[in-house]
C-alpha positions, 0 to 999 in steps of 0.5 A: 079867715079865722085867726084863733092863735099864733101870729100872722103878718101880712106884707100888704093890705088886707081887703075884706069884701073888696070886689063887687058882689063879694062877701068877706069875713075875718074873725080874730078870736086869739093871737095876733094879726099884723098888717104893719105896712098896710091897711085893713079895708072892710067892704068897698064895694062888696060886703065885709065883716071883721070881728075881733074878740080876745086877739090883737090886730095892728095895721097902718090904718083901718077903714070900714066903708058903707058902699053901693054895689049896683042897686044894693047898699052894703052896710059893712061891720067891724066889731070889737068885743075884747082884744086890742086894735 
């Protein structure tokens, strides 16, 4: 998912790389991504990446998991390079 301008609001959790064997990526390069009544969870048990650059992200909570998917250990990533979380 890429957020590059404008505003998006979610009414529930944002789960990035949530399912075993899955890969999820979220880029916020501008605008606003709001999860006011939920959580952002990056990884668990899949692989998740979230990058924020020059945007604004709000959420009830943010969790970055390092998870075990079968025989693979997933190192999930959250990067903030400018912008606000």
